[in-house]
VEXSE-316158 format. One record per residue: residue in three letters; x, y, z of N, C-alpha, C in turn. Coordinates in steps of 0.05 Angstrom, whole numbers, padded with zeros to 5 digits, always signed. Atoms other than C-alpha are relative to their C-alpha. Last residue first. Example, Ala and Ser with C-alpha at 12.3 -4.5 7.8 and 13.67 -1.06 7.14 Angstrom:
2
SER-00016-00024-00001+00273-00021+00143-00015+00022+00014ALA+00018-00024+00000+00246-00090+00156+00018+00024+00000
//
This chain:
223
ARG+00025-00010-00013+01393-01018-00603+00005+00012+00027PRO+00013+00018-00019+01460-01022-00637-00025+00012+00012VAL+00002-00013-00026+01474-00978-00698-00014-00019+00020SER-00026-00002-00013+01500-01012-00760+00000+00012+00027ALA-00010+00026-00007+01432-01036-00783+00027+00001+00014ALA-00017+00010+00021+01403-00967-00778+00013-00026+00008PRO-00027-00010+00000+01349-00961-00726+00016-00011-00023ARG-00021+00021-00001+01278-00975-00747+00027+00012+00002SER-00014+00003+00026+01232-00917-00731+00021-00022+00003PHE+00015+00017+00018+01185-00925-00672+00011-00002-00028ALA+00012+00024-00011+01223-00899-00612-00010-00019-00021ILE-00021+00018-00009+01269-00850-00646-00011-00026+00009GLY-00015+00010+00024+01211-00819-00685+00023-00019+00008LEU+00017+00019+00014+01167-00816-00623+00015-00011-00024SER-00001+00025-00016+01225-00783-00585-00018-00021-00013ALA-00026+00013+00004+01233-00731-00640+00001-00026+00015VAL-00001+00011+00027+01158-00715-00640+00027-00015-00005THR+00020+00021+00004+01153-00707-00565+00002-00013-00027LEU-00008+00024-00014+01219-00670-00557-00020-00023-00004TRP-00023+00013+00013+01202-00620-00611+00007-00026+00013VAL+00009+00012+00026+01133-00607-00584+00023-00014-00014GLY+00016+00024-00006+01159-00597-00513-00009-00014-00025GLY-00016+00022-00012+01215-00550-00536-00016-00026+00005VAL-00003+00022+00018+01175-00506-00584+00012-00025+00012VAL+00024+00002+00017+01147-00453-00538+00001-00025-00017GLY+00022+00012-00015+01199-00464-00484-00025-00003-00016PRO-00005+00029-00003+01256-00451-00533-00022-00014+00015PHE+00013+00016+00021+01220-00385-00547+00007-00029+00000GLY+00018+00021-00009+01239-00356-00479-00012-00018-00021PRO-00014+00024-00011+01301-00314-00491-00018-00024+00004LEU+00020+00016-00015+01275-00260-00539+00012-00026+00010GLY-00010+00006-00026+01336-00218-00559-00019-00017+00017THR+00013-00016-00020+01298-00188-00618+00012-00003+00028ALA+00014-00024+00010+01330-00210-00683-00010+00018+00022LEU-00018-00018+00014+01384-00258-00658-00014+00026-00008LEU-00021-00008-00018+01339-00291-00606+00018+00021-00013LEU+00012-00020-00018+01279-00292-00653+00021+00010+00020VAL+00006-00025+00014+01320-00326-00707-00011+00021+00018VAL-00025-00013+00008+01350-00377-00660-00005+00026-00014PRO-00014-00011-00023+01284-00395-00626+00026+00016-00007PRO+00014-00023-00012+01247-00400-00693+00014+00011+00025LEU+00000-00025+00015+01301-00442-00729-00015+00023+00015LEU-00020-00019-00010+01312-00495-00676-00002+00027-00014ALA+00008-00009-00026+01248-00533-00690+00019+00020+00011LEU+00024-00017+00002+01263-00537-00764-00008+00011+00027VAL-00009-00025+00012+01333-00564-00751-00023+00020-00002SER-00015-00015-00021+01305-00616-00703+00010+00027-00011TRP+00019-00012-00018+01254-00638-00755+00014+00017+00022ALA+00012-00023+00015+01310-00649-00805-00020+00015+00018GLY-00021-00021+00002+01348-00693-00755-00011+00025-00014VAL-00002-00012-00027+01284-00731-00739+00021+00022+00000TRP+00022-00020-00002+01273-00739-00815+00000+00012+00029ARG-00007-00025+00012+01343-00770-00819-00023+00021+00003PRO+00012-00004+00027+01325-00824-00770+00006+00027-00011VAL+00029-00001-00003+01374-00831-00712-00011+00006-00027ALA+00005+00017-00023+01447-00854-00715-00030+00001+00008ARG+00021+00019+00008+01453-00826-00786-00005-00019+00023SER-00008+00026-00010+01519-00792-00764-00020-00022-00008VAL-00028+00005+00005+01508-00731-00809+00008-00029+00009LEU-00007-00008+00027+01434-00715-00816+00029-00007-00007GLY+00018+00009+00021+01405-00752-00757+00010+00005-00028LEU+00002+00029-00001+01460-00748-00705-00017-00011-00023TRP-00025+00011+00010+01475-00676-00726-00001-00031-00001ALA-00001-00006+00029+01402-00656-00718+00025-00012-00012VAL+00017+00020+00013+01402-00692-00651+00000+00004-00030ALA-00016+00024+00001+01460-00647-00630-00015-00023-00013GLY-00020-00004+00020+01420-00586-00649+00018-00024-00003ALA+00013+00004+00026+01362-00613-00609+00020+00004-00023GLY+00000+00029+00006+01409-00620-00550-00013-00005-00026VAL-00027+00004+00008+01418-00544-00553+00004-00030-00007MET-00001-00006+00028+01342-00545-00551+00029+00001-00011ILE+00012+00022+00014+01346-00582-00485+00000+00005-00030PRO-00019+00022+00003+01395-00532-00458-00011-00024-00015LEU-00022-00006+00017+01346-00475-00476+00020-00023-00002TRP-00001+00018+00023+01284-00508-00446+00025+00005-00018GLY-00013+00025-00008+01297-00474-00379+00001-00021-00022VAL-00029-00001+00006+01283-00407-00412+00014-00026+00008TYR-00007-00001+00029+01208-00422-00416+00030-00002-00005SER+00002+00027+00010+01187-00443-00346+00006-00002-00030GLY-00012+00020-00017+01213-00379-00314-00001-00029-00011PHE-00018+00017+00016+01198-00332-00371+00010-00024+00015ASP+00003-00009+00027+01137-00294-00345+00018-00016-00019ASN+00014+00019+00017+01136-00337-00283-00001+00008-00029LEU-00019+00022+00003+01188-00293-00249-00012-00022-00018MET-00020-00008+00020+01142-00234-00264+00021-00022-00004TYR+00012-00001+00026+01084-00268-00228+00021+00007-00022TYR+00001+00027+00009+01129-00284-00169-00013-00002-00028VAL-00027+00008+00005+01145-00210-00162+00001-00029-00011PHE-00006-00010+00026+01071-00194-00169+00029-00007-00008LEU+00009+00020+00020+01058-00240-00111+00006+00010-00028GLY-00018+00023-00002+01100-00194-00067-00007-00021-00020GLN-00026-00008+00011+01063-00133-00091+00020-00023+00001ASP+00000+00001+00029+00996-00168-00081+00027+00009-00013ASP+00021-00017+00011+01011-00183-00009+00002+00000-00030TYR-00010-00023+00015+01051-00244+00012-00024+00017-00008GLY-00028-00003-00006+01039-00299+00064+00013+00024-00014GLY-00003-00021-00020+00964-00289+00060+00029+00004+00008HIS+00011-00026+00007+00951-00354+00024+00002+00020+00023ASP-00013-00021-00014+00997-00409+00047-00010+00028-00008SER-00005+00009-00028+00955-00470+00029+00014+00022+00017GLY-00024+00016-00004+00927-00436-00033+00006-00006+00029GLY+00008+00028+00002+00855-00412-00040+00024-00019+00004PRO+00025+00007-00015+00876-00341-00054-00009-00028-00005LEU+00024-00013+00009+00946-00342-00085-00024-00008+00017TYR+00003-00026-00012+01006-00363-00042-00025+00015-00010VAL+00004+00000-00029+01006-00438-00052-00005+00027+00012ALA+00021+00019-00008+00995-00442-00127-00005+00000+00030MET+00026-00013+00005+01036-00380-00140-00023-00017+00009ALA+00003-00022-00019+01096-00412-00107-00026+00014-00003GLY+00009+00011-00025+01084-00476-00147-00003+00022+00022LYS+00029+00005+00003+01088-00436-00211-00011-00011+00026PHE+00014-00026-00001+01155-00409-00188-00030-00003-00003GLY+00003-00007-00028+01177-00481-00175-00013+00027+00004TYR+00026+00010-00009+01163-00495-00248-00005+00005+00029GLY+00021-00014+00014+01221-00450-00267-00028-00009+00009LEU+00002-00026-00012+01268-00479-00214-00024+00016-00013ALA+00009+00005-00028+01255-00551-00235-00003+00027+00014LEU+00029+00001+00000+01260-00526-00307-00011-00006+00028ALA+00011-00027+00003+01332-00505-00297-00030+00000+00001GLY-00007-00017-00023+01352-00572-00269-00012+00027-00002ALA+00016+00010-00023+01315-00612-00322+00005+00017+00025GLY+00027-00011+00003+01346-00569-00376-00018-00008+00023ALA-00001-00028-00007+01416-00585-00351-00028+00013-00002VAL-00004-00003-00029+01400-00659-00351+00001+00029+00008VAL+00024+00009-00014+01370-00657-00421+00003+00003+00030GLY+00021-00020+00003+01427-00616-00448-00025-00007+00014ASN-00006-00023-00018+01479-00663-00419-00021+00022-00002GLY+00004+00007-00028+01446-00723-00451+00005+00023+00019VAL+00028+00005-00005+01441-00690-00519-00006-00006+00029VAL+00013-00026-00002+01512-00662-00515-00030-00003+00005ARG-00004-00009-00027+01537-00733-00501-00013+00028+00004ALA+00018+00016-00018+01505-00759-00565+00003+00010+00029ALA+00027-00009+00003+01538-00702-00603-00019-00015+00018ALA+00003-00024-00017+01607-00719-00575-00029+00010-00002SER+00014-00022+00012+01601-00789-00605-00003+00023+00020ARG-00019-00022+00005+01655-00837-00583-00013+00024-00012PRO-00018-00006-00023+01611-00889-00549+00019+00023-00004LEU-00017-00023+00010+01556-00884-00601+00020+00008+00021ALA+00003-00004+00029+01513-00948-00596+00020+00021-00011ASP-00003+00025+00016+01532-00975-00528+00002+00006-00030ASP-00025+00012-00008+01544-00909-00491+00006-00026-00015SER-00022-00013+00016+01488-00879-00532+00027-00010+00008TRP+00000+00007+00028+01437-00929-00506+00024+00012-00015ARG-00005+00029+00001+01455-00922-00432+00001-00009-00029ARG-00028+00005-00005+01460-00847-00439+00007-00029-00002TRP-00015-00010+00023+01392-00842-00471+00029-00006+00003VAL+00002+00021+00021+01363-00886-00416+00014+00008-00026GLY-00013+00024-00009+01390-00839-00362-00001-00022-00022ALA-00029-00004+00002+01372-00775-00398+00015-00025+00008PHE-00008+00001+00028+01302-00801-00408+00030+00004-00004VAL+00000+00028+00008+01297-00816-00334+00008-00002-00029LEU-00023+00013-00013+01319-00745-00318+00001-00030-00007LEU-00024-00009+00013+01270-00716-00368+00025-00014+00011ALA-00002+00015+00025+01213-00758-00340+00025+00008-00016ALA-00007+00028-00007+01226-00730-00270+00003-00016-00026VAL-00028+00000-00009+01228-00659-00298+00008-00029+00007ALA-00017-00003+00024+01163-00671-00336+00029-00001+00008LEU+00000+00026+00012+01130-00696-00271+00017+00000-00026TYR-00018+00016-00016+01153-00631-00239+00000-00029-00010GLY-00028-00007+00004+01122-00591-00295+00019-00018+00015ALA-00009+00010+00026+01056-00628-00295+00029+00006-00005VAL+00001+00029-00001+01049-00616-00220+00009-00012-00027VAL-00023+00011-00015+01074-00545-00224+00000-00030+00001GLY-00026-00005+00012+01028-00527-00281+00023-00011+00015VAL-00003+00020+00021+00966-00560-00252+00028+00003-00013HIS-00003+00026-00013+00975-00518-00190+00004-00022-00020TYR-00027+00002-00010+00987-00455-00231+00005-00027+00013THR-00017+00004+00024+00922-00468-00267+00029-00002+00008ALA+00002+00028+00008+00886-00478-00200+00017-00006-00025ARG-00016+00016-00017+00911-00411-00174+00000-00029-00009SER+00012+00026-00007+00881-00374-00233+00019-00017+00017LEU-00016+00023+00008+00902-00301-00236-00013-00026+00011ASP+00013+00013+00023+00850-00245-00232+00014-00026-00009ALA+00024+00014-00008+00870-00225-00161-00014-00014-00023ILE-00007+00026-00012+00940-00209-00186-00025-00016+00007ASP+00011+00022+00016+00914-00154-00232+00004-00028+00012ALA+00029+00001-00003+00924-00099-00181-00013-00022-00015ALA+00007+00016-00024+00998-00116-00179-00030-00002+00005THR-00010-00011-00025+01003-00088-00250-00007-00019+00023VAL+00006+00017-00022+00997-00114-00321+00012+00012+00025LEU-00020+00001-00021+00997-00059-00374-00010-00018+00023SER-00015+00025+00004+00953-00074-00435+00021-00004+00022SER-00023-00002+00017+00903-00022-00413+00014-00027-00003GLY+00008+00000+00028+00832-00027-00385+00023+00002-00020ASP+00002-00027+00009+00853-00006-00315-00007+00002-00030ARG+00017-00017-00016+00838-00072-00283-00004+00028-00011LYS-00015-00020-00015+00868-00112-00339-00019+00018+00015GLY+00006-00028+00007+00826-00171-00359+00015+00019+00017ASP+00022+00001+00020+00837-00246-00359-00006+00028-00010PRO+00025-00012-00009+00905-00237-00325-00021-00001-00022ARG+00001-00029+00004+00957-00285-00354-00026+00011+00011VAL+00022-00016-00012+00974-00356-00333+00004+00030-00006ASP-00011-00028-00001+01017-00401-00377-00023+00018+00008THR+00009-00012-00025+00987-00470-00360+00014+00028+00004GLY+00028+00005-00006+00988-00501-00429-00010+00012+00026VAL+00018-00016+00017+01053-00467-00449-00029-00004+00008THR-00011-00025+00009+01101-00490-00395-00021+00017-00015GLY-00010-00015-00022+01072-00546-00352+00010+00028-00008ILE+00022-00008-00018+01029-00572-00408+00010+00018+00022ALA+00016-00018+00015+01086-00572-00458-00024+00010+00017GLY-00014-00026+00000+01131-00603-00406-00016+00021-00015LEU+00003-00013-00027+01081-00659-00393+00013+00027+00000VAL+00028-00006-00004+01078-00675-00468-00005+00015+00027GLY+00008-00021+00019+01153-00670-00479-00029+00009+00004ALA-00012-00025-00009+01172-00709-00416-00009+00023-00018ALA+00013-00008-00025+01124-00765-00433+00010+00027+00010VAL+00027-00008+00007+01149-00768-00504-00015+00010+00025GLY-00002-00026+00012+01221-00768-00480-00028+00011-00008TRP-00003-00019-00023+01205-00826-00434+00003+00028-00011LEU+00027-00010-00008+01179-00859-00498+00001+00017+00026ALA+00004-00028+00008+01252-00862-00520-00027+00011+00007TRP-00009-00016-00023+01260-00927-00480-00003+00030-00007THR+00023-00010-00015+01217-00958-00535+00009+00016+00025ARG-00014-00012-00023+01276-00964-00582-00021+00013+00019ARG+00009-00027-00008+01239-01010-00629+00016+00009+00024ARG-00022-00019+00004+01280-01069-00654-00008+00028+00008ALA-00021+00005-00020+01235-01123-00626+00022+00021-00002PRO+00008-00008-00026+01176-01093-00665+00021-00004+00021ALA+00001-00029-00004+01215-01096-00730-00009+00007+00028SER+00025-00012+00010+01232-01170-00727-00001+00029+00008THR+00020-00005-00021+01305-01188-00714-00024+00013-00012THR+00014-00025+00002+01346-01219-00770-00021+00003+00022MET+00029+00004-00002+01394-01274-00752-00014+00027+00000
//
């Protein structure tokens, strides 16, 4: 008996959409930099700490921690689906493992934003650190919420395999995953830049999850 298209949607993948959107906000959308350098140069120093937005850090940690929660739920529903649909697929397991590892790393990265939210002027623990101490947290935030996306982008490579080779997800999702992987890999090899997975990770996860959720699965792949 043929199932209608709406009944075959893998709507559990919408948890990936939530994680991607919230993660993009928590990482890129709330990346705080001084509005103007005190000495007129491009060099950021402890003297610039007073120019940072506590409210933006606050939004960042809230969105980021919600993204971590959504990532963990997404990992759970992904594993439930892949255990049924792809029980012997190593690539499917890499996706789930990457999401869990990324969630753990991002919990730490977004925590640095929370530290700035509570220690900057107006925060609940303002006065606990001087500008030099806050500058340490500022530097941790430079890549803190970016490098945690690396395991998730390793999962993107596995999704590329699932789309282009296994055909367990739509082929265009596999192709999109390859395209999303290219900038982080090229920049890492060319310059050593570690944080670019965080620039593309949220967008990749959002689009890929939408594709998985609303594209018809192959007839041979269980829902």
